[in-house]
PDB file with SEQRES, HELIX, SHEET and CRYST1 records, atoms N, CA, C and O in Angstrom:
SEQRES   1 A   61  UNK UNK UNK UNK UNK UNK UNK UNK UNK UNK UNK UNK UNK          
SEQRES   2 A   61  UNK UNK UNK UNK UNK UNK UNK UNK UNK UNK UNK UNK UNK          
SEQRES   3 A   61  UNK UNK UNK UNK UNK UNK UNK UNK UNK UNK UNK UNK UNK          
SEQRES   4 A   61  UNK UNK UNK UNK UNK UNK UNK UNK UNK UNK UNK UNK UNK          
SEQRES   5 A   61  UNK UNK UNK UNK UNK UNK UNK UNK UNK                          
HELIX    1 AA1 UNK A   23  UNK A   26  1                                   4    
HELIX    2 AA2 UNK A   37  UNK A   54  1                                  18    
SHEET    1 AA1 2 UNK A  16  UNK A  20  0                                        
SHEET    2 AA1 2 UNK A  29  UNK A  33 -1                                        
CRYST1    1.000    1.000    1.000  90.00  90.00  90.00 P 1           1          
ATOM      1  N   UNK A   1       0.855  -1.180   0.033  1.00  0.00           N  
ATOM      2  CA  UNK A   1      -0.005  -0.012  -0.027  1.00  0.00           C  
ATOM      3  C   UNK A   1       0.871   1.292   0.013  1.00  0.00           C  
ATOM      4  O   UNK A   1       1.891   1.351   0.700  1.00  0.00           O  
ATOM      5  N   UNK A   2       0.458   2.243  -0.694  1.00  0.00           N  
ATOM      6  CA  UNK A   2       1.164   3.476  -0.867  1.00  0.00           C  
ATOM      7  C   UNK A   2       0.334   4.607  -0.339  1.00  0.00           C  
ATOM      8  O   UNK A   2      -0.775   4.812  -0.832  1.00  0.00           O  
ATOM      9  N   UNK A   3       0.822   5.395   0.686  1.00  0.00           N  
ATOM     10  CA  UNK A   3       0.034   6.604   1.152  1.00  0.00           C  
ATOM     11  C   UNK A   3      -0.290   7.609   0.025  1.00  0.00           C  
ATOM     12  O   UNK A   3       0.591   8.012  -0.734  1.00  0.00           O  
ATOM     13  N   UNK A   4      -1.440   7.960  -0.053  1.00  0.00           N  
ATOM     14  CA  UNK A   4      -1.880   8.986  -1.081  1.00  0.00           C  
ATOM     15  C   UNK A   4      -2.247   8.391  -2.384  1.00  0.00           C  
ATOM     16  O   UNK A   4      -2.558   9.099  -3.342  1.00  0.00           O  
ATOM     17  N   UNK A   5      -2.213   7.003  -2.438  1.00  0.00           N  
ATOM     18  CA  UNK A   5      -2.562   6.389  -3.745  1.00  0.00           C  
ATOM     19  C   UNK A   5      -3.977   5.840  -3.729  1.00  0.00           C  
ATOM     20  O   UNK A   5      -4.311   4.999  -2.894  1.00  0.00           O  
ATOM     21  N   UNK A   6      -4.788   6.298  -4.623  1.00  0.00           N  
ATOM     22  CA  UNK A   6      -6.199   5.709  -4.668  1.00  0.00           C  
ATOM     23  C   UNK A   6      -6.094   4.490  -5.593  1.00  0.00           C  
ATOM     24  O   UNK A   6      -5.100   4.232  -6.271  1.00  0.00           O  
ATOM     25  N   UNK A   7      -7.218   3.771  -5.551  1.00  0.00           N  
ATOM     26  CA  UNK A   7      -7.404   2.616  -6.441  1.00  0.00           C  
ATOM     27  C   UNK A   7      -7.163   3.060  -7.846  1.00  0.00           C  
ATOM     28  O   UNK A   7      -7.722   4.066  -8.285  1.00  0.00           O  
ATOM     29  N   UNK A   8      -6.323   2.317  -8.584  1.00  0.00           N  
ATOM     30  CA  UNK A   8      -6.061   2.621 -10.019  1.00  0.00           C  
ATOM     31  C   UNK A   8      -4.918   3.668 -10.073  1.00  0.00           C  
ATOM     32  O   UNK A   8      -4.817   4.407 -11.052  1.00  0.00           O  
ATOM     33  N   UNK A   9      -4.121   3.732  -9.107  1.00  0.00           N  
ATOM     34  CA  UNK A   9      -3.041   4.815  -9.088  1.00  0.00           C  
ATOM     35  C   UNK A   9      -2.083   4.622 -10.215  1.00  0.00           C  
ATOM     36  O   UNK A   9      -1.422   5.572 -10.634  1.00  0.00           O  
ATOM     37  N   UNK A  10      -1.987   3.418 -10.721  1.00  0.00           N  
ATOM     38  CA  UNK A  10      -0.988   3.206 -11.882  1.00  0.00           C  
ATOM     39  C   UNK A  10      -1.688   3.288 -13.260  1.00  0.00           C  
ATOM     40  O   UNK A  10      -1.107   2.845 -14.250  1.00  0.00           O  
ATOM     41  N   UNK A  11      -2.852   3.812 -13.348  1.00  0.00           N  
ATOM     42  CA  UNK A  11      -3.527   4.046 -14.547  1.00  0.00           C  
ATOM     43  C   UNK A  11      -3.001   5.360 -15.168  1.00  0.00           C  
ATOM     44  O   UNK A  11      -2.496   6.233 -14.463  1.00  0.00           O  
ATOM     45  N   UNK A  12      -3.128   5.471 -16.445  1.00  0.00           N  
ATOM     46  CA  UNK A  12      -2.783   6.639 -17.180  1.00  0.00           C  
ATOM     47  C   UNK A  12      -4.055   7.512 -17.572  1.00  0.00           C  
ATOM     48  O   UNK A  12      -3.981   8.681 -17.952  1.00  0.00           O  
ATOM     49  N   UNK A  13      -5.129   6.850 -17.441  1.00  0.00           N  
ATOM     50  CA  UNK A  13      -6.493   7.527 -17.891  1.00  0.00           C  
ATOM     51  C   UNK A  13      -6.893   8.565 -16.811  1.00  0.00           C  
ATOM     52  O   UNK A  13      -6.487   8.445 -15.655  1.00  0.00           O  
ATOM     53  N   UNK A  14      -7.627   9.501 -17.167  1.00  0.00           N  
ATOM     54  CA  UNK A  14      -8.107  10.520 -16.179  1.00  0.00           C  
ATOM     55  C   UNK A  14      -8.815   9.962 -15.030  1.00  0.00           C  
ATOM     56  O   UNK A  14      -9.304   8.833 -15.087  1.00  0.00           O  
ATOM     57  N   UNK A  15      -8.897  10.716 -13.963  1.00  0.00           N  
ATOM     58  CA  UNK A  15      -9.580  10.206 -12.696  1.00  0.00           C  
ATOM     59  C   UNK A  15     -11.062  10.050 -12.946  1.00  0.00           C  
ATOM     60  O   UNK A  15     -11.708  10.837 -13.637  1.00  0.00           O  
ATOM     61  N   UNK A  16     -11.567   8.976 -12.336  1.00  0.00           N  
ATOM     62  CA  UNK A  16     -13.076   8.748 -12.455  1.00  0.00           C  
ATOM     63  C   UNK A  16     -13.584   8.132 -11.181  1.00  0.00           C  
ATOM     64  O   UNK A  16     -12.798   7.651 -10.364  1.00  0.00           O  
ATOM     65  N   UNK A  17     -14.852   8.139 -11.001  1.00  0.00           N  
ATOM     66  CA  UNK A  17     -15.538   7.553  -9.901  1.00  0.00           C  
ATOM     67  C   UNK A  17     -16.439   6.460 -10.370  1.00  0.00           C  
ATOM     68  O   UNK A  17     -17.207   6.651 -11.314  1.00  0.00           O  
ATOM     69  N   UNK A  18     -16.368   5.286  -9.720  1.00  0.00           N  
ATOM     70  CA  UNK A  18     -17.223   4.120 -10.109  1.00  0.00           C  
ATOM     71  C   UNK A  18     -18.004   3.642  -8.970  1.00  0.00           C  
ATOM     72  O   UNK A  18     -17.591   3.890  -7.837  1.00  0.00           O  
ATOM     73  N   UNK A  19     -19.109   2.970  -9.146  1.00  0.00           N  
ATOM     74  CA  UNK A  19     -19.827   2.346  -8.142  1.00  0.00           C  
ATOM     75  C   UNK A  19     -19.390   0.842  -8.086  1.00  0.00           C  
ATOM     76  O   UNK A  19     -19.502   0.106  -9.066  1.00  0.00           O  
ATOM     77  N   UNK A  20     -18.918   0.458  -6.962  1.00  0.00           N  
ATOM     78  CA  UNK A  20     -18.271  -0.883  -6.714  1.00  0.00           C  
ATOM     79  C   UNK A  20     -19.105  -1.631  -5.753  1.00  0.00           C  
ATOM     80  O   UNK A  20     -19.228  -1.213  -4.602  1.00  0.00           O  
ATOM     81  N   UNK A  21     -19.719  -2.770  -6.176  1.00  0.00           N  
ATOM     82  CA  UNK A  21     -20.610  -3.507  -5.179  1.00  0.00           C  
ATOM     83  C   UNK A  21     -19.740  -4.124  -4.021  1.00  0.00           C  
ATOM     84  O   UNK A  21     -20.270  -4.451  -2.959  1.00  0.00           O  
ATOM     85  N   UNK A  22     -18.497  -4.263  -4.231  1.00  0.00           N  
ATOM     86  CA  UNK A  22     -17.636  -4.899  -3.192  1.00  0.00           C  
ATOM     87  C   UNK A  22     -17.048  -3.790  -2.261  1.00  0.00           C  
ATOM     88  O   UNK A  22     -16.428  -4.119  -1.250  1.00  0.00           O  
ATOM     89  N   UNK A  23     -17.232  -2.525  -2.582  1.00  0.00           N  
ATOM     90  CA  UNK A  23     -16.576  -1.495  -1.756  1.00  0.00           C  
ATOM     91  C   UNK A  23     -17.241  -1.344  -0.384  1.00  0.00           C  
ATOM     92  O   UNK A  23     -18.368  -1.816  -0.235  1.00  0.00           O  
ATOM     93  N   UNK A  24     -16.645  -0.742   0.597  1.00  0.00           N  
ATOM     94  CA  UNK A  24     -17.196  -0.407   1.796  1.00  0.00           C  
ATOM     95  C   UNK A  24     -17.642  -1.683   2.601  1.00  0.00           C  
ATOM     96  O   UNK A  24     -18.736  -1.730   3.164  1.00  0.00           O  
ATOM     97  N   UNK A  25     -16.772  -2.673   2.622  1.00  0.00           N  
ATOM     98  CA  UNK A  25     -17.065  -3.951   3.335  1.00  0.00           C  
ATOM     99  C   UNK A  25     -18.338  -4.597   2.722  1.00  0.00           C  
ATOM    100  O   UNK A  25     -19.223  -5.056   3.444  1.00  0.00           O  
ATOM    101  N   UNK A  26     -18.402  -4.616   1.408  1.00  0.00           N  
ATOM    102  CA  UNK A  26     -19.428  -5.263   0.647  1.00  0.00           C  
ATOM    103  C   UNK A  26     -20.847  -4.512   0.833  1.00  0.00           C  
ATOM    104  O   UNK A  26     -21.916  -5.087   0.629  1.00  0.00           O  
ATOM    105  N   UNK A  27     -20.754  -3.336   1.191  1.00  0.00           N  
ATOM    106  CA  UNK A  27     -22.039  -2.504   1.324  1.00  0.00           C  
ATOM    107  C   UNK A  27     -22.213  -1.672   0.047  1.00  0.00           C  
ATOM    108  O   UNK A  27     -23.223  -0.982  -0.089  1.00  0.00           O  
ATOM    109  N   UNK A  28     -21.270  -1.716  -0.881  1.00  0.00           N  
ATOM    110  CA  UNK A  28     -21.277  -1.037  -2.126  1.00  0.00           C  
ATOM    111  C   UNK A  28     -20.952   0.453  -1.873  1.00  0.00           C  
ATOM    112  O   UNK A  28     -20.971   0.959  -0.751  1.00  0.00           O  
ATOM    113  N   UNK A  29     -20.675   1.059  -2.925  1.00  0.00           N  
ATOM    114  CA  UNK A  29     -20.394   2.574  -2.807  1.00  0.00           C  
ATOM    115  C   UNK A  29     -19.503   3.013  -3.940  1.00  0.00           C  
ATOM    116  O   UNK A  29     -19.106   2.247  -4.819  1.00  0.00           O  
ATOM    117  N   UNK A  30     -19.213   4.305  -3.862  1.00  0.00           N  
ATOM    118  CA  UNK A  30     -18.420   4.963  -4.930  1.00  0.00           C  
ATOM    119  C   UNK A  30     -16.950   4.802  -4.554  1.00  0.00           C  
ATOM    120  O   UNK A  30     -16.542   4.916  -3.398  1.00  0.00           O  
ATOM    121  N   UNK A  31     -16.184   4.529  -5.611  1.00  0.00           N  
ATOM    122  CA  UNK A  31     -14.764   4.385  -5.420  1.00  0.00           C  
ATOM    123  C   UNK A  31     -14.022   5.312  -6.503  1.00  0.00           C  
ATOM    124  O   UNK A  31     -14.351   5.434  -7.683  1.00  0.00           O  
ATOM    125  N   UNK A  32     -13.020   5.896  -5.892  1.00  0.00           N  
ATOM    126  CA  UNK A  32     -12.243   6.867  -6.709  1.00  0.00           C  
ATOM    127  C   UNK A  32     -11.104   6.132  -7.433  1.00  0.00           C  
ATOM    128  O   UNK A  32     -10.327   5.442  -6.774  1.00  0.00           O  
ATOM    129  N   UNK A  33     -10.983   6.245  -8.673  1.00  0.00           N  
ATOM    130  CA  UNK A  33      -9.873   5.699  -9.370  1.00  0.00           C  
ATOM    131  C   UNK A  33      -9.096   6.856 -10.031  1.00  0.00           C  
ATOM    132  O   UNK A  33      -9.583   7.544 -10.928  1.00  0.00           O  
ATOM    133  N   UNK A  34      -7.851   7.025  -9.528  1.00  0.00           N  
ATOM    134  CA  UNK A  34      -7.088   8.251  -9.875  1.00  0.00           C  
ATOM    135  C   UNK A  34      -5.609   7.875 -10.156  1.00  0.00           C  
ATOM    136  O   UNK A  34      -5.008   7.142  -9.371  1.00  0.00           O  
ATOM    137  N   UNK A  35      -5.053   8.343 -11.209  1.00  0.00           N  
ATOM    138  CA  UNK A  35      -3.708   8.170 -11.423  1.00  0.00           C  
ATOM    139  C   UNK A  35      -2.714   8.915 -10.481  1.00  0.00           C  
ATOM    140  O   UNK A  35      -3.018  10.033 -10.064  1.00  0.00           O  
ATOM    141  N   UNK A  36      -1.646   8.384 -10.167  1.00  0.00           N  
ATOM    142  CA  UNK A  36      -0.680   9.041  -9.378  1.00  0.00           C  
ATOM    143  C   UNK A  36       0.744   8.640  -9.893  1.00  0.00           C  
ATOM    144  O   UNK A  36       1.348   7.710  -9.358  1.00  0.00           O  
ATOM    145  N   UNK A  37       1.278   9.355 -10.942  1.00  0.00           N  
ATOM    146  CA  UNK A  37       2.441   8.992 -11.621  1.00  0.00           C  
ATOM    147  C   UNK A  37       3.659   8.719 -10.685  1.00  0.00           C  
ATOM    148  O   UNK A  37       4.407   7.763 -10.887  1.00  0.00           O  
ATOM    149  N   UNK A  38       3.823   9.558  -9.696  1.00  0.00           N  
ATOM    150  CA  UNK A  38       4.935   9.363  -8.851  1.00  0.00           C  
ATOM    151  C   UNK A  38       4.884   8.032  -7.992  1.00  0.00           C  
ATOM    152  O   UNK A  38       5.889   7.342  -7.824  1.00  0.00           O  
ATOM    153  N   UNK A  39       3.796   7.758  -7.525  1.00  0.00           N  
ATOM    154  CA  UNK A  39       3.533   6.462  -6.796  1.00  0.00           C  
ATOM    155  C   UNK A  39       3.545   5.331  -7.728  1.00  0.00           C  
ATOM    156  O   UNK A  39       3.968   4.249  -7.320  1.00  0.00           O  
ATOM    157  N   UNK A  40       3.122   5.458  -8.961  1.00  0.00           N  
ATOM    158  CA  UNK A  40       3.169   4.384  -9.888  1.00  0.00           C  
ATOM    159  C   UNK A  40       4.576   4.054 -10.275  1.00  0.00           C  
ATOM    160  O   UNK A  40       4.912   2.889 -10.487  1.00  0.00           O  
ATOM    161  N   UNK A  41       5.412   5.074 -10.371  1.00  0.00           N  
ATOM    162  CA  UNK A  41       6.803   4.854 -10.724  1.00  0.00           C  
ATOM    163  C   UNK A  41       7.562   4.098  -9.543  1.00  0.00           C  
ATOM    164  O   UNK A  41       8.359   3.190  -9.776  1.00  0.00           O  
ATOM    165  N   UNK A  42       7.265   4.527  -8.295  1.00  0.00           N  
ATOM    166  CA  UNK A  42       7.828   3.830  -7.135  1.00  0.00           C  
ATOM    167  C   UNK A  42       7.335   2.430  -7.126  1.00  0.00           C  
ATOM    168  O   UNK A  42       8.153   1.557  -6.831  1.00  0.00           O  
ATOM    169  N   UNK A  43       6.109   2.089  -7.407  1.00  0.00           N  
ATOM    170  CA  UNK A  43       5.533   0.738  -7.332  1.00  0.00           C  
ATOM    171  C   UNK A  43       6.220  -0.123  -8.451  1.00  0.00           C  
ATOM    172  O   UNK A  43       6.544  -1.285  -8.206  1.00  0.00           O  
ATOM    173  N   UNK A  44       6.438   0.441  -9.664  1.00  0.00           N  
ATOM    174  CA  UNK A  44       7.034  -0.290 -10.732  1.00  0.00           C  
ATOM    175  C   UNK A  44       8.509  -0.621 -10.345  1.00  0.00           C  
ATOM    176  O   UNK A  44       8.972  -1.735 -10.589  1.00  0.00           O  
ATOM    177  N   UNK A  45       9.247   0.361  -9.735  1.00  0.00           N  
ATOM    178  CA  UNK A  45      10.563   0.057  -9.320  1.00  0.00           C  
ATOM    179  C   UNK A  45      10.717  -1.002  -8.278  1.00  0.00           C  
ATOM    180  O   UNK A  45      11.643  -1.810  -8.339  1.00  0.00           O  
ATOM    181  N   UNK A  46       9.746  -1.014  -7.234  1.00  0.00           N  
ATOM    182  CA  UNK A  46       9.688  -2.012  -6.160  1.00  0.00           C  
ATOM    183  C   UNK A  46       9.343  -3.334  -6.811  1.00  0.00           C  
ATOM    184  O   UNK A  46       9.944  -4.338  -6.427  1.00  0.00           O  
ATOM    185  N   UNK A  47       8.462  -3.419  -7.727  1.00  0.00           N  
ATOM    186  CA  UNK A  47       8.145  -4.666  -8.407  1.00  0.00           C  
ATOM    187  C   UNK A  47       9.294  -5.251  -9.188  1.00  0.00           C  
ATOM    188  O   UNK A  47       9.525  -6.458  -9.115  1.00  0.00           O  
ATOM    189  N   UNK A  48      10.020  -4.450  -9.929  1.00  0.00           N  
ATOM    190  CA  UNK A  48      11.117  -4.913 -10.720  1.00  0.00           C  
ATOM    191  C   UNK A  48      12.268  -5.364  -9.835  1.00  0.00           C  
ATOM    192  O   UNK A  48      13.008  -6.291 -10.163  1.00  0.00           O  
ATOM    193  N   UNK A  49      12.402  -4.648  -8.647  1.00  0.00           N  
ATOM    194  CA  UNK A  49      13.476  -5.080  -7.709  1.00  0.00           C  
ATOM    195  C   UNK A  49      13.158  -6.438  -7.092  1.00  0.00           C  
ATOM    196  O   UNK A  49      14.010  -7.316  -6.957  1.00  0.00           O  
ATOM    197  N   UNK A  50      11.856  -6.561  -6.719  1.00  0.00           N  
ATOM    198  CA  UNK A  50      11.407  -7.865  -6.125  1.00  0.00           C  
ATOM    199  C   UNK A  50      11.685  -9.038  -7.080  1.00  0.00           C  
ATOM    200  O   UNK A  50      12.289 -10.042  -6.703  1.00  0.00           O  
ATOM    201  N   UNK A  51      11.229  -8.875  -8.313  1.00  0.00           N  
ATOM    202  CA  UNK A  51      11.445 -10.032  -9.278  1.00  0.00           C  
ATOM    203  C   UNK A  51      12.948 -10.229  -9.593  1.00  0.00           C  
ATOM    204  O   UNK A  51      13.388 -11.353  -9.839  1.00  0.00           O  
ATOM    205  N   UNK A  52      13.706  -9.158  -9.583  1.00  0.00           N  
ATOM    206  CA  UNK A  52      15.126  -9.291  -9.852  1.00  0.00           C  
ATOM    207  C   UNK A  52      15.735 -10.058  -8.757  1.00  0.00           C  
ATOM    208  O   UNK A  52      16.544 -10.951  -9.007  1.00  0.00           O  
ATOM    209  N   UNK A  53      15.367  -9.736  -7.475  1.00  0.00           N  
ATOM    210  CA  UNK A  53      15.906 -10.503  -6.356  1.00  0.00           C  
ATOM    211  C   UNK A  53      15.473 -11.938  -6.292  1.00  0.00           C  
ATOM    212  O   UNK A  53      16.277 -12.841  -6.062  1.00  0.00           O  
ATOM    213  N   UNK A  54      14.236 -12.131  -6.492  1.00  0.00           N  
ATOM    214  CA  UNK A  54      13.562 -13.514  -6.343  1.00  0.00           C  
ATOM    215  C   UNK A  54      14.187 -14.448  -7.435  1.00  0.00           C  
ATOM    216  O   UNK A  54      14.545 -15.595  -7.164  1.00  0.00           O  
ATOM    217  N   UNK A  55      14.299 -13.886  -8.709  1.00  0.00           N  
ATOM    218  CA  UNK A  55      14.863 -14.746  -9.763  1.00  0.00           C  
ATOM    219  C   UNK A  55      16.371 -14.503 -10.120  1.00  0.00           C  
ATOM    220  O   UNK A  55      16.869 -14.990 -11.136  1.00  0.00           O  
ATOM    221  N   UNK A  56      17.039 -13.765  -9.280  1.00  0.00           N  
ATOM    222  CA  UNK A  56      18.424 -13.523  -9.435  1.00  0.00           C  
ATOM    223  C   UNK A  56      18.821 -12.844 -10.714  1.00  0.00           C  
ATOM    224  O   UNK A  56      19.854 -13.165 -11.301  1.00  0.00           O  
ATOM    225  N   UNK A  57      18.004 -11.903 -11.155  1.00  0.00           N  
ATOM    226  CA  UNK A  57      18.253 -11.231 -12.413  1.00  0.00           C  
ATOM    227  C   UNK A  57      19.035  -9.936 -12.189  1.00  0.00           C  
ATOM    228  O   UNK A  57      18.989  -9.306 -11.132  1.00  0.00           O  
ATOM    229  N   UNK A  58      19.738  -9.593 -13.232  1.00  0.00           N  
ATOM    230  CA  UNK A  58      20.403  -8.219 -13.153  1.00  0.00           C  
ATOM    231  C   UNK A  58      19.946  -7.378 -14.410  1.00  0.00           C  
ATOM    232  O   UNK A  58      19.408  -7.907 -15.383  1.00  0.00           O  
ATOM    233  N   UNK A  59      20.197  -6.058 -14.314  1.00  0.00           N  
ATOM    234  CA  UNK A  59      19.620  -5.216 -15.437  1.00  0.00           C  
ATOM    235  C   UNK A  59      20.262  -5.596 -16.743  1.00  0.00           C  
ATOM    236  O   UNK A  59      19.664  -5.287 -17.774  1.00  0.00           O  
ATOM    237  N   UNK A  60      21.380  -6.213 -16.816  1.00  0.00           N  
ATOM    238  CA  UNK A  60      22.039  -6.567 -18.147  1.00  0.00           C  
ATOM    239  C   UNK A  60      21.386  -7.798 -18.730  1.00  0.00           C  
ATOM    240  O   UNK A  60      21.641  -8.084 -19.900  1.00  0.00           O  
ATOM    241  N   UNK A  61      20.548  -8.571 -18.004  1.00  0.00           N  
ATOM    242  CA  UNK A  61      19.895  -9.801 -18.539  1.00  0.00           C  
ATOM    243  C   UNK A  61      18.660  -9.482 -19.300  1.00  0.00           C  
ATOM    244  O   UNK A  61      17.998 -10.385 -19.811  1.00  0.00           O  
TER     245      UNK A  61                                                      
END                                                                             
């Protein structure tokens, strides 16, 4: 989880609100889907680092 990141933080599309039947402990409700480029970049870096460590990869491979 990343502070300040809404659902869909890694999207490139504009912010939108959707009704999600599973939101709010299955009581349904509106969910904000909003891009956050800075957090998305951090998440991509963390994901790449994780897989590199788990599979013993380096950037040259």
